[in-house]
C-alpha positions in Angstrom: -30.2 60.1 7.2 -29.5 63.7 7.9 -27.2 66.2 6.1 -23.9 67.0 7.7 -23.5 70.6 6.8 -22.0 72.9 9.4 -19.4 70.7 11.0 -16.0 69.8 9.6 -14.9 66.2 9.8 -11.5 64.7 10.3 -9.8 63.4 7.1 -8.6 59.8 7.1 -6.1 58.3 4.7 -8.0 56.0 2.5 -6.4 53.1 0.6 -5.6 53.8 -3.0 -8.0 52.6 -5.8 -7.7 51.8 -9.4 -9.1 54.9 -11.0 -7.3 58.0 -12.2 -7.8 61.7 -11.1 -6.6 65.1 -11.8 -5.3 67.4 -9.1 -6.4 71.0 -8.7 -5.8 73.8 -6.3 -8.4 74.6 -3.6 -9.7 77.8 -2.2 -10.7 76.7 1.3 -9.1 76.2 4.6 -10.8 72.8 5.1 -9.5 69.6 3.7 -10.4 68.5 0.1 -10.9 64.9 -1.0 -7.5 63.3 -1.1 -6.2 61.9 -4.3 -7.0 58.2 -3.7 -6.0 56.3 -6.8 -4.1 56.7 -9.2 -30.6 39.8 -34.4 -33.2 39.2 -36.3 -32.6 38.7 -40.1 -32.9 41.8 -42.2 -36.2 42.4 -44.0 -36.6 44.4 -47.2 -39.2 46.6 -45.6 -36.8 47.9 -43.0 -34.7 51.0 -43.0 -31.5 51.8 -41.2 -32.3 53.7 -38.1 -29.3 53.0 -35.9 -25.8 51.6 -36.3 -23.2 50.4 -33.8 -20.4 52.9 -33.0 -18.1 50.5 -31.1 -17.7 46.8 -31.2 -18.1 44.9 -28.0 -16.5 41.6 -28.8 -17.5 38.8 -31.1 -21.2 39.0 -30.2 -21.2 42.7 -31.5 -19.2 42.2 -34.7 -22.2 43.3 -36.8 -21.8 47.0 -37.6 -25.5 47.8 -38.4 -29.0 47.4 -37.2 -32.2 47.3 -39.3 -35.5 48.3 -37.7 -38.9 49.2 -39.0 -38.7 52.7 -40.5 -41.2 55.6 -40.8 -41.6 58.3 -43.4 -39.6 60.8 -41.3 -36.7 58.5 -40.4 -33.4 60.4 -40.2 -30.2 59.5 -42.0 -28.2 56.6 -40.5 -28.1 57.2 -36.7 -25.0 56.6 -34.8 -24.1 55.4 -31.3 -21.8 57.5 -29.2 -19.4 55.9 -26.7 -16.2 53.9 -26.4 -15.6 50.2 -26.5 -16.1 48.3 -23.3 -13.3 48.2 -20.8 -11.5 44.9 -20.3 -13.2 42.8 -17.6 -11.3 42.2 -14.3 -9.5 38.8 -14.1 -11.8 37.1 -11.7 -13.8 33.8 -11.7 -17.1 34.6 -13.5 -20.5 33.2 -13.0 -22.2 32.0 -16.2 -23.6 34.9 -18.2 -27.1 33.4 -18.0 -27.0 33.7 -14.2 -26.2 37.4 -14.2 -29.4 39.3 -14.7 -29.2 43.1 -15.5 -30.8 45.4 -12.9 -31.1 49.1 -12.0 -31.9 50.5 -15.5 -31.9 54.3 -15.7 -32.3 56.5 -18.7 -30.9 60.0 -19.5 -31.3 62.4 -22.4 -28.5 63.8 -24.3 -28.2 67.6 -25.1 -30.7 67.0 -27.9 -33.5 64.8 -26.4 -35.2 64.5 -29.7 -32.4 62.3 -31.0 -30.1 61.3 -28.0 -30.9 58.9 -25.2 -28.5 57.0 -22.9 -29.6 53.6 -21.6 -27.7 52.7 -18.4 -27.9 49.6 -16.1 -25.9 47.4 -13.8 -24.9 43.7 -13.7 -23.9 41.8 -10.5 -20.7 40.4 -12.0 -18.3 40.8 -14.9 -19.9 40.0 -18.2 -18.8 39.7 -21.9 -20.1 42.0 -24.7 -23.0 43.8 -22.9 -25.5 45.4 -25.2 -28.9 47.0 -25.7 -31.3 46.1 -28.5 -34.0 48.6 -29.6 -37.0 48.4 -31.8 -40.3 50.1 -32.7 -42.3 47.1 -31.5 -42.1 45.4 -28.1 -41.0 42.0 -29.6 -39.1 43.1 -32.7 -35.6 44.1 -31.7 -32.6 44.9 -33.9 -28.9 43.9 -33.7 -27.1 44.5 -30.4 -25.6 47.9 -29.7 -22.4 47.8 -27.7 -22.4 49.2 -24.2 -19.5 50.7 -22.3 -18.5 49.1 -19.0 -17.4 51.4 -16.1 -16.1 49.3 -13.2 -16.1 50.8 -9.7 -14.0 49.1 -7.0 -14.7 50.1 -3.4 -12.6 48.7 -0.5 -14.5 47.4 2.5 -11.8 48.7 4.7 -13.0 52.3 4.4 -16.7 51.5 4.3 -19.3 51.1 7.1 -21.8 48.5 5.8 -25.4 49.1 6.9 -26.2 45.4 6.8 -24.5 42.4 8.4 -21.5 40.9 6.8 -21.0 37.1 6.3 -17.9 35.4 7.9 -16.5 34.8 4.4 -16.5 38.0 2.5 -14.3 39.7 -0.1 -12.2 42.8 0.7 -13.8 44.9 -2.0 -17.2 45.7 -3.5 -17.0 45.7 -7.3 -19.9 47.4 -9.2 -20.4 47.2 -13.0 -22.2 50.1 -14.6 -23.1 49.9 -18.3 -24.0 52.7 -20.6 -25.2 52.6 -24.2 -25.3 56.1 -25.8 -27.8 56.3 -28.7 -27.8 59.2 -31.2 -29.8 60.2 -34.3 -33.0 58.6 -33.2 -36.3 59.6 -34.6 -37.9 62.6 -32.8 -41.3 62.0 -31.0 -41.0 58.3 -31.3 -41.5 55.5 -28.8 -38.6 52.9 -28.7 -38.7 49.6 -26.9 -35.5 48.0 -25.6 -33.9 45.2 -23.8 -30.4 44.9 -22.2 -28.2 41.9 -22.1 -24.8 40.3 -22.6 -23.2 37.1 -23.8 -25.3 34.3 -22.3 -28.3 36.5 -21.5 -30.3 37.9 -24.4 -34.0 38.6 -23.7 -34.5 39.1 -27.5 -33.1 35.7 -28.3 -35.0 33.7 -25.7 -38.4 34.0 -24.0 -38.4 37.5 -22.3 -39.4 37.6 -18.7 -41.9 40.1 -17.3 -40.1 43.4 -17.0 -37.3 42.7 -19.4 -38.8 45.0 -22.0 -38.8 48.7 -21.3 -39.5 51.8 -23.4 -38.7 55.4 -23.8 -39.9 58.2 -26.0 -37.8 60.8 -27.7 -38.8 64.5 -27.6 -40.5 66.2 -30.4 -38.3 68.3 -32.7 -38.1 71.8 -31.4 -41.2 73.8 -32.3 -43.4 70.8 -33.1 -44.6 69.8 -29.6 -47.9 70.7 -28.1 -46.7 70.8 -24.4 -45.2 68.4 -21.9 -44.8 67.7 -18.2 -41.7 67.2 -16.2 -41.2 66.4 -12.5 -38.5 67.3 -10.0 -37.3 66.5 -6.4 -34.1 66.2 -4.5 -32.9 64.2 -1.4 -34.6 60.9 -2.2 -32.6 58.2 -0.5 -33.9 54.7 0.0 -37.1 53.6 1.8 -40.9 53.7 1.7 -41.2 57.4 1.3 -38.5 57.5 -1.3 -40.3 54.7 -3.2 -43.6 56.5 -2.9 -42.3 59.7 -4.5 -40.8 57.5 -7.3 -44.2 55.9 -7.8 -45.8 59.3 -8.1 -43.4 60.2 -10.8 -44.4 57.0 -12.7 -48.0 57.8 -12.2 -47.7 61.3 -13.7 -45.8 60.0 -16.7 -43.6 63.0 -17.3 -41.3 63.5 -20.3 -38.4 63.6 -17.9 -37.5 63.9 -14.2 -35.0 66.2 -12.6 -33.2 64.8 -9.5 -31.6 67.8 -7.6 -28.9 65.8 -5.9 -28.4 63.7 -2.7 -29.6 60.6 -4.5 -28.8 57.4 -2.6 -27.1 58.6 0.6 -24.6 55.8 0.2 -22.3 58.5 1.6 -24.5 59.4 4.6 -22.0 61.8 6.1 -22.1 64.3 3.2 -19.0 66.3 4.0 -17.0 65.0 1.1 -14.2 63.8 3.4 -12.8 60.3 3.8 -14.2 60.2 7.3 -17.7 60.1 6.0 -19.8 57.0 6.7 -20.2 55.2 3.4 -21.7 51.9 2.0 -21.3 51.6 -1.8 -23.9 48.9 -2.0 -26.7 51.4 -1.2 -26.3 52.6 -4.8 -27.5 49.1 -5.9 -30.6 49.4 -3.7 -31.2 53.0 -5.0 -31.2 51.9 -8.7 -33.4 48.8 -8.0 -35.9 51.0 -6.1 -36.2 53.4 -9.0 -35.9 51.0 -12.0 -39.7 50.8 -12.5 -39.8 54.5 -13.4 -36.2 55.3 -14.4 -36.2 52.5 -17.0 -38.9 54.5 -18.9 -38.5 58.1 -17.9 -35.1 59.8 -18.3 -33.7 61.1 -15.0 -31.5 64.1 -15.3 -29.4 64.5 -12.1 -27.5 67.3 -10.4 -24.8 66.6 -7.9 -25.3 67.2 -4.2 -22.9 67.2 -1.3 -23.7 63.5 -0.6 -22.4 62.7 -4.2 -18.9 63.9 -3.1 -17.2 60.5 -2.6 -13.5 61.2 -2.1 -12.4 57.5 -2.4 -12.6 57.4 -6.2 -11.2 60.7 -7.5 -9.6 63.9 -6.3 -12.8 65.9 -7.1 -15.0 63.4 -5.4 -17.0 62.7 -8.5 -15.5 59.4 -9.8 -18.5 57.5 -8.5 -20.9 59.8 -10.3 -19.0 59.5 -13.5 -19.2 55.7 -13.3 -23.0 55.6 -12.6 -24.4 58.3 -14.8 -24.0 59.8 -18.3 -25.3 63.3 -18.5 -24.7 65.7 -21.4 -21.0 66.6 -21.6 -21.1 70.2 -22.9 -19.4 72.3 -20.3 -15.7 72.9 -21.1 -15.1 69.2 -21.4 -16.1 68.2 -17.9 -18.7 65.5 -17.5 -20.1 65.5 -14.0 -23.1 67.6 -13.0 -22.7 70.8 -15.0 -24.5 70.8 -18.3 -27.3 72.4 -20.4 -29.9 71.0 -22.7 -33.3 72.0 -24.0 -36.7 70.2 -24.3 -39.1 71.9 -26.6 -39.5 75.6 -25.5 -37.6 75.2 -22.2 -33.9 75.6 -21.8 -32.5 73.7 -18.8 -29.2 74.2 -16.9 -27.8 71.9 -14.2 -25.3 73.4 -11.8 -22.8 72.0 -9.3 -23.8 73.7 -6.0 -20.8 72.3 -4.2 -18.8 74.9 -6.1 -20.4 77.8 -4.2 -21.2 76.0 -0.9 -19.8 77.6 2.3 -21.5 75.3 4.7 -20.0 72.1 3.1 -16.9 73.6 1.6 -14.9 70.6 0.4 -15.4 71.5 -3.3 -15.8 75.2 -2.8 -14.5 77.0 -5.9 -13.2 73.8 -7.5 -14.1 75.1 -11.0 -12.0 78.3 -10.3 -14.7 80.5 -11.8 -15.3 78.4 -15.0 -18.8 77.4 -13.9 -19.9 81.0 -13.5 -18.4 82.0 -16.8 -20.1 79.1 -18.5 -23.4 79.7 -16.8 -23.5 83.3 -18.1 -22.7 82.1 -21.6 -25.5 79.5 -21.5 -28.0 81.9 -20.1 -27.2 84.5 -22.8 -27.5 81.8 -25.5 -30.9 80.6 -24.2 -32.3 84.2 -24.0 -31.1 85.0 -27.5 -32.9 81.9 -28.9 -36.5 83.0 -29.8 -37.7 79.4 -29.8 -37.0 79.1 -26.1 -39.7 80.7 -23.9 -38.5 79.6 -20.4 -35.2 79.0 -18.7 -35.1 76.6 -15.7 -32.0 76.2 -13.6 -31.7 73.2 -11.2 -29.1 72.4 -8.6 -28.8 70.9 -5.1 -28.1 73.8 -2.8 -30.6 76.5 -2.0 -30.1 80.0 -3.2 -32.9 81.1 -0.9 -34.5 79.1 1.9 -35.6 79.7 5.4 -35.2 76.1 6.6 -32.3 76.3 9.1 -31.1 72.7 8.8 -28.9 73.6 5.8 -29.9 77.2 5.4 -29.4 79.2 2.2 -26.2 79.6 0.2 -24.6 83.0 0.3 -22.2 81.9 -2.5 -25.2 81.3 -4.8 -26.8 84.7 -3.8 -23.6 86.5 -4.6 -22.3 84.7 -7.7 -25.4 83.3 -9.5 -28.5 85.3 -8.4 -27.3 88.5 -10.2 -27.0 86.4 -13.4 -30.5 84.9 -12.8 -31.7 88.5 -12.5 -29.8 89.7 -15.6 -31.1 87.0 -17.9 -34.6 86.7 -16.3 -34.4 83.1 -15.3 -38.0 81.9 -14.8 -37.6 79.2 -12.3 -34.7 77.9 -10.0 -35.3 74.4 -8.5 -33.2 72.9 -5.7 -33.2 70.4 -2.9 -30.8 70.2 0.1 -33.4 71.2 2.7 -35.8 68.4 3.1 -39.0 70.4 2.9 -41.0 72.3 0.3 -40.7 76.1 0.1 -41.5 78.7 -2.6 -40.4 82.3 -2.6 -42.3 85.3 -4.0 -40.5 86.5 -7.1 -37.2 87.9 -6.2 -34.9 90.5 -7.8 -31.7 91.8 -6.2 -32.4 89.7 -3.1 -35.8 91.2 -2.4 -39.3 90.2 -3.1 -41.0 92.3 -5.7 -44.6 91.3 -4.8 -46.6 88.7 -2.9 -47.7 85.7 -5.0 -49.9 83.2 -3.1 -51.0 79.8 -4.3 -53.0 80.2 -7.5 -51.1 83.3 -8.5 -49.2 84.2 -11.7 -45.6 85.5 -12.0 -44.3 87.4 -15.0 -40.5 87.0 -14.7 -39.7 89.8 -17.0 -41.5 92.2 -14.7 -41.4 90.4 -11.3 -38.2 88.5 -11.1 -37.2 84.9 -10.5 -39.2 82.3 -8.4 -37.1 79.9 -6.3 -38.5 76.5 -5.3 -36.9 74.1 -2.8 -38.3 70.6 -3.3 -36.1 68.4 -1.1 -38.8 66.2 0.2 -38.0 63.3 -2.1 -37.8 60.7 0.6 -35.1 61.2 3.1 -35.8 62.4 6.7 -37.7 65.6 6.9 -36.5 69.0 8.3 -38.4 71.8 9.9 -39.1 75.5 9.5 -38.6 78.3 12.1 -42.1 79.6 11.2 -45.5 78.0 10.7 -46.2 76.0 7.6 -48.5 77.8 5.1 -49.7 76.0 2.0 -52.6 75.5 -0.3 -55.8 75.1 1.7 -53.9 75.7 5.0 -52.7 79.3 4.7 -51.5 80.9 7.9 -50.7 84.6 8.5 -47.5 85.2 6.6 -46.6 88.9 6.8 -44.0 88.8 9.5 -40.3 88.5 8.6 -38.9 84.9 8.7 -35.3 84.2 9.8 -32.9 82.9 7.1 -29.5 81.3 8.0 -26.5 81.7 5.8 -22.9 80.7 6.2 -20.1 83.1 5.3 -16.8 82.1 3.6 -15.3 81.2 7.0 -18.2 78.8 7.7 -19.8 81.0 10.4 -23.6 81.2 10.4 -25.5 84.5 10.3 -29.3 85.0 10.6 -31.1 87.7 8.6 -34.8 88.4 8.4 -36.6 88.0 5.0 -40.2 88.5 3.7 -40.2 86.4 0.5 -41.0 82.9 2.0 -44.5 82.6 0.6 -45.3 78.8 0.8 -43.9 76.4 3.3 -44.8 72.7 3.7 -43.2 70.1 5.9 -43.7 66.8 4.1 -42.7 64.5 1.3 -43.6 65.9 -2.1 -42.4 66.7 -5.6 -42.8 69.4 -8.2 -44.7 68.8 -11.4 -44.3 71.4 -14.2 -46.7 71.6 -17.1 -45.1 73.5 -20.0 -47.3 74.9 -22.7 -46.2 76.8 -25.9 -47.9 80.0 -26.9 -51.2 79.6 -28.8 -53.3 82.3 -30.5 -54.5 84.5 -27.7 -52.5 82.8 -25.0 -48.8 83.3 -24.1 -46.5 80.4 -23.3 -46.7 79.3 -19.6 -45.4 77.0 -17.0 -48.0 75.7 -14.5 -46.1 74.6 -11.4 -47.6 72.2 -8.9 -46.3 70.8 -5.6 -47.8 67.4 -4.9 -47.6 65.1 -1.9 -46.9 61.4 -2.1 -50.6 60.7 -2.7 -51.0 63.5 -5.3 -52.5 66.2 -3.1 -51.6 69.7 -4.2 -49.9 71.9 -1.6 -48.9 74.7 -4.0 -49.9 75.9 -7.5 -48.7 78.9 -9.4 -48.1 79.9 -13.0 -45.1 81.4 -14.7 -46.1 83.4 -17.8 -44.3 85.9 -19.9 -46.2 88.9 -21.2 
């Protein structure tokens, strides 16, 4: 499915839904999303590692959990979250018939202690929970999960599959989230998810019921790690292949730079977009084999603007995902966190997007102010060597399908220069492209594959990795990549949209690596060692693991 980026769409009046939203003023002449809705027995050798923060019914009345401890166990951990919402009044299937699916993990702002376990169930259930333990078959008491119910009317959807003659008028999806805190750093936990009538810990577990995650080492105690990133995944064979590559690389975490499922295939953020809510189910099932073990940290893209649930278009995102909530009280796709010696910032590119302007300036400058405060804090922290920013839209790109974002160049790039951001990762254009290091909008020097960048001297490197699985785009110039370099000294045209939505073409010289194909970015982060500075080794890998780019970010 392709992006819809330079064409406005008519706005239809969608039926009201059951969620609430908050109005805000807009700064664009195009329509905004309309407001549409209103346990095992305790043993003496165990220590308290986790306790339940919210009861989820009679099955979760116990307030504590006892698990095998270690010498460095922290004080009593807690679980964040709120009690489950009341289930809708409908006829339920037996709990034993409703198997959980679509598990996906996320880190909290402190990944050494905070992990969120999320999943779906196909119908309303009672007392959903997660059980965790330090051994695959030794799980503690149930930890209550929060239920977020999302109701989508079929009257404003365009199903991609045939509908039966007898069908409901709505699609109801049940997303469950258990937020775990005060876990032990650098520790592998095993877990199962269930609900009343279905408990893999209380009956013979089926293959795949047990999953695991590993918390981050405490800051300053790690020896290095790998993370992966891509955007624009969608559903299909290529999307599944990039997911399998993530699993094969076994990263500490994965960054998804927006445009996840393409359930909203239109991407304009208007109620006229073509939409099928059930594609989210397929997306989570497709990625369960990797996302159940590797935390996926997501940024919002234009295809995540779903105007049927909330006035800002993000009601669906808030139901499906739990990212860190540390940006002036909002909880969508703007947040910061750190993993070892790397500070990470997720931005909402829809806020600066002129070519899909539905949410243009929806934060009214708050995001820019917050971004500078986070960049300043990261740079003031001597234990953080690198700062990585990720978002959906491209600050710099020569792919014309979605072009580059003038708003990002004007509002954010000067901050990236000021605070010497090391790496900016984005999707949006379904290709791979890497710039030379850029400062003040211009390349400072040529850095081919195999080269090294010193951000303090050279500037920021921008990478577009939108080849996560959806249909590929093209470049206006020849591809040039590792082992297939082509002459690359002539200026390349870049398309940008101005605030009125009109396109302009300018010639640039910083497009150093271009690859038309499916791929992801793998980043190996290493701390400083005697005689060696800290470094990021950045690789771009195709679906079968072939490298098409390699460079190093290293501070002198």
